[in-house]
C-alpha positions in Angstrom: 0.0 0.0 0.0 1.1 3.5 -0.8 -0.4 6.9 -0.5 -1.1 8.9 -3.7 -1.0 12.6 -3.1 -2.7 14.4 -6.0 -2.9 18.1 -6.7 -0.7 21.0 -7.6 -0.4 23.9 -10.0 0.4 26.3 -7.1 2.6 26.1 -4.0 -0.6 26.5 -2.0 -1.8 23.1 -3.2 1.6 21.4 -2.9 2.9 22.5 0.5 0.2 20.8 2.6 1.0 17.6 0.6 4.7 18.0 1.5 3.8 18.3 5.2 1.9 15.0 4.9 4.8 13.4 3.0 7.1 14.4 5.8 4.9 12.5 8.3 4.5 9.5 6.0 8.3 9.3 5.5 8.8 9.0 9.3 6.3 6.2 9.4 8.0 4.4 6.5 5.0 4.7 4.2 5.6 5.0 0.4 4.0 7.9 -1.3 3.8 9.4 -4.8 2.8 12.9 -5.9 0.7 13.3 -9.0 1.0 16.9 -10.1 0.6 19.3 -13.0 3.4 19.9 -15.5 3.8 23.5 -14.4 7.4 24.2 -13.5 6.5 25.3 -10.0 5.5 21.8 -9.0 8.8 20.3 -10.3 10.8 23.1 -8.6 9.2 22.7 -5.2 9.0 18.9 -5.1 12.6 18.4 -6.3 13.8 20.7 -3.6 12.1 18.5 -1.0 13.2 15.3 -2.6 9.7 14.0 -3.2 8.9 11.4 -5.9 6.4 12.8 -8.4 4.8 12.3 -11.8 3.8 15.3 -14.0 0.4 15.2 -15.7 -0.3 17.2 -18.9 -3.6 18.8 -18.0 -5.1 22.3 -18.0 -7.7 24.1 -15.8 -11.4 23.7 -16.5 -13.1 26.3 -14.3 -13.4 29.8 -15.7 -12.5 28.9 -19.3 -14.4 29.1 -22.5 -16.2 26.2 -24.2 -13.3 25.1 -26.4 -10.8 25.3 -23.5 -13.2 23.3 -21.3 -13.4 20.6 -23.9 -9.6 20.5 -24.1 -9.5 20.3 -20.3 -11.9 17.3 -20.2 -9.9 15.5 -23.0 -6.6 16.0 -21.2 -8.1 14.8 -17.9 -9.2 11.7 -19.7 -5.8 11.1 -21.2 -4.1 11.8 -17.9 -6.4 9.4 -16.1 -5.4 6.6 -18.5 -1.7 7.4 -18.0 -1.7 7.5 -14.2 -3.8 4.4 -13.9 -0.6 2.3 -13.9 0.6 4.1 -10.7 -2.6 3.5 -8.6 -3.5 0.1 -7.2 -6.7 -0.9 -5.6 -5.2 -1.1 -2.1 -3.6 2.4 -2.3 -5.0 5.4 -0.4 -5.7 8.4 -2.6 -5.6 11.9 -1.1 -6.7 14.8 -3.3 -5.4 18.2 -2.4 -7.6 20.2 -4.7 -6.9 22.0 -8.0 -7.3 20.7 -11.5 -4.2 18.4 -11.1 -6.2 16.3 -8.5 -9.1 15.3 -10.8 -7.5 12.4 -12.8 -6.4 10.7 -9.6 -10.0 11.1 -8.3 -11.4 9.6 -11.4 -9.0 6.6 -11.3 -9.6 5.9 -7.6 -13.4 5.8 -8.1 -13.1 3.3 -11.0 -10.6 1.1 -9.1 -12.4 1.3 -5.8 -9.5 2.8 -3.9 -10.0 4.5 -0.5 -10.5 8.1 -1.5 -9.9 11.1 0.7 -10.2 14.8 0.1 -8.6 17.8 1.7 -10.6 21.0 1.1 -8.1 23.7 1.8 -10.2 26.8 1.2 -13.2 28.3 3.0 -15.5 27.6 0.1 -15.6 24.0 -1.3 -15.1 23.9 -5.1 -17.3 22.2 -7.7 -14.9 19.3 -8.3 -14.4 18.6 -4.6 -18.2 18.7 -4.1 -18.6 16.0 -6.8 -15.7 13.8 -5.6 -16.7 14.2 -2.0 -19.7 11.8 -2.7 -17.1 9.0 -3.2 -14.7 9.9 -0.4 -14.4 8.0 2.9 -13.5 11.3 4.6 -13.4 15.0 3.6 -10.9 17.0 5.6 -11.6 20.7 6.1 -9.2 23.6 6.9 -11.8 26.0 8.1 -14.6 25.3 10.6 -17.0 27.6 8.6 -16.3 26.2 5.1 -19.2 26.9 2.7 -20.8 24.5 0.3 -19.5 21.4 2.1 -20.3 17.9 1.0 -19.4 14.4 2.2 -18.3 13.1 5.6 -16.4 16.1 6.9 -13.9 16.6 9.7 -12.1 19.9 10.5 -8.4 19.4 10.8 -6.9 22.7 9.7 -4.4 23.1 6.9 -1.2 21.2 7.0 1.9 23.3 7.0 5.6 22.3 6.8 7.3 21.3 10.1 9.3 24.6 10.1 6.1 26.5 11.0 5.3 24.5 14.1 7.2 26.3 16.8 6.7 30.0 16.1 6.0 32.5 18.9 4.4 35.9 18.8 7.0 38.6 18.0 6.5 41.3 20.6 9.4 43.6 19.4 8.1 45.5 16.4 11.1 46.0 14.0 9.2 47.4 11.1 9.9 44.5 8.8 7.5 43.7 6.0 7.5 40.5 4.0 5.6 40.7 0.7 4.5 37.6 -1.2 2.0 37.2 -4.0 2.2 33.4 -3.8 4.3 31.0 -5.8 3.0 32.5 -9.1 3.5 36.1 -8.0 0.9 38.9 -8.2 1.4 41.8 -10.5 -1.0 44.1 -8.6 0.8 43.5 -5.3 4.2 43.9 -6.9 3.2 47.2 -8.5 1.7 48.7 -5.4 4.7 47.7 -3.3 7.0 49.3 -5.8 5.1 52.5 -5.8 4.7 52.6 -2.0 8.3 51.6 -1.3 9.8 55.1 -1.0 7.1 56.1 1.6 7.7 52.8 3.5 11.4 53.6 3.7 10.6 57.1 5.0 8.5 55.5 7.7 11.5 53.3 8.8 10.4 50.0 7.3 12.5 47.4 5.6 11.0 45.1 2.9 11.7 41.6 1.6 9.7 41.1 -1.6 9.0 37.8 -3.4 7.8 38.8 -6.9 7.2 35.4 -8.5 9.7 34.2 -11.1 7.8 35.3 -14.2 7.2 38.8 -12.8 10.7 39.4 -11.4 12.2 41.4 -14.3 9.2 43.7 -14.7 9.2 44.4 -10.9 12.9 45.2 -10.9 12.3 47.6 -13.8 9.6 49.3 -11.8 11.8 49.7 -8.7 14.5 51.2 -10.9 12.0 53.6 -12.5 11.1 54.7 -8.9 14.8 55.2 -8.1 15.1 52.9 -5.2 16.3 49.6 -6.6 19.7 49.8 -4.9 18.4 50.6 -1.4 19.8 48.0 0.9 16.6 48.1 3.0 14.7 46.4 0.1 15.6 42.9 -0.9 13.9 41.4 -3.9 13.7 37.7 -4.9 11.9 35.9 -7.7 11.1 32.9 -5.5 11.9 32.0 -1.9 12.0 28.3 -0.9 12.9 28.9 2.8 9.8 30.9 3.6 9.9 30.2 7.4 13.1 32.2 7.7 11.4 35.2 6.1 8.4 34.9 8.3 10.6 34.8 11.4 12.1 38.1 10.2 8.8 39.8 9.4 6.4 41.8 11.6 3.8 42.2 8.9 3.2 39.9 5.9 1.4 41.3 2.8 0.0 38.3 0.9 -2.7 36.8 -1.3 -5.0 34.7 0.8 -4.9 31.1 -0.6 -5.4 28.7 2.3 -1.7 27.7 2.5 -0.6 31.4 2.9 -3.4 32.1 5.4 -2.4 29.2 7.7 1.4 29.8 7.3 0.8 33.4 8.4 -1.5 32.4 11.3 0.9 29.7 12.5 3.9 31.9 12.2 2.1 34.3 14.5 2.6 37.3 12.2 0.1 40.1 11.4 -1.3 39.5 7.9 -2.6 42.1 5.4 -4.4 40.1 2.8 -5.2 41.1 -0.8 -7.6 38.4 -2.0 -7.4 37.4 -5.7 -10.5 38.9 -7.2 -11.0 36.2 -9.8 -10.5 33.3 -7.4 -13.2 30.6 -7.8 -16.2 31.3 -5.6 -14.4 34.2 -4.1 -12.7 31.7 -1.8 -9.6 33.9 -1.1 -11.8 36.6 0.4 -13.5 34.1 2.8 -10.1 32.6 3.7 -8.9 36.1 4.7 -12.2 36.9 6.4 -11.5 34.0 8.8 -8.3 35.7 10.0 -9.9 39.2 10.2 -12.7 37.9 12.3 -10.2 36.5 14.7 -8.6 39.9 15.0 -5.3 38.7 13.6 -5.2 40.5 10.3 -6.7 42.8 7.7 -8.1 42.7 4.2 -7.7 45.1 1.3 -9.8 44.3 -1.7 -8.1 44.5 -5.1 -10.2 47.4 -6.3 -9.2 49.3 -3.2 -5.5 48.3 -3.2 -3.3 51.2 -4.0 -0.2 52.8 -2.5 -2.0 55.4 -0.3 -4.5 52.8 0.9 -1.7 50.4 1.8 0.2 53.0 3.7 -2.9 53.9 5.7 -3.4 50.2 6.5 0.2 49.8 7.7 -0.2 52.8 9.9 -3.3 51.3 11.4 -1.6 47.9 12.0 1.4 49.6 13.6 -0.8 51.8 15.9 -3.0 48.8 16.9 -0.3 46.1 16.9 -0.9 45.0 20.5 -4.5 44.1 19.6 -3.4 41.9 16.7 -0.6 40.3 18.8 -3.1 39.4 21.5 -5.3 37.7 18.9 -2.3 35.8 17.5 -1.4 34.5 21.0 -4.8 32.8 21.0 -4.2 30.9 17.7 -3.6 27.2 18.4 -1.4 25.2 16.1 -3.1 22.0 14.7 -0.8 19.2 13.5 -3.1 18.8 10.5 -0.7 16.5 8.6 -0.6 14.1 11.6 -4.4 14.2 11.9 -5.0 13.4 8.3 -2.3 10.8 7.9 -3.3 8.9 11.0 -6.9 8.8 9.7 -5.6 7.4 6.4 -3.4 4.8 7.9 -5.9 3.6 10.5 -8.7 2.9 8.0 
């Protein structure tokens, strides 16, 4: 028996799987990742030494009719190809995203034990369908919308380096910016345009731009005349995120489930800019979970500009003790252990 971990296309879908793979490795359980052929999957999983197979598939949701037909065709082909990797006695865990669908299809036809982890605060269409066939559906959020299947709230698995963070009571005016593994043009541009004011306010910035957006972001910093300032460090992609979270006082981020839980568990104040076009507006509801706990703030894309960001940072700085008290109350859940023990005990 081995565990098939299927999903990918973004770091947010992959990193929970990596947390579970770390647990399975300690137990001596074989696992295999089935992921997309986007370069980000290969880059992350290679770094962590995980065994994986890349599937040639494309997203379905939000596409036109022709693209949807292409997506269905590629899912069919991918299902045929990965069938050789999945045996009837294997456990199949779907992490969400289009890269998880072929494994879900194969597991249903082969009668494998199927499990889902719904990472976001709104369950997607594919997961609602596949949940009907799943032995268990694991939820990150206790208020997840549109849930289906036999659900249990376990939180969102994070890598082991996020387990032992403490609230940072000394405010050093450090801001870490990340638009996720793919990067975010709107976040990059607003940070570039707000950077000179942030420096005047005494802040230092570490900025992950996303690999594809790195060159254009560097160009914008240069146009603003602050590229060579040593208080701003710019990277295309950061693997050792935990170290940057330790450094940070404030994290400016998209609000995929992985990012939300890494920020919560690192006990850092989050300013979230939800992706406007995210399916079912799930990024907004992910961020709302943090805001309602008093541990962070939300700026909608349509309201996200340099002046608005500066005002929000001033608010966070002035009210930092309130956010820190809320973060002290956040309890870490060893979600990877909870999920894997459920799989292995069945």
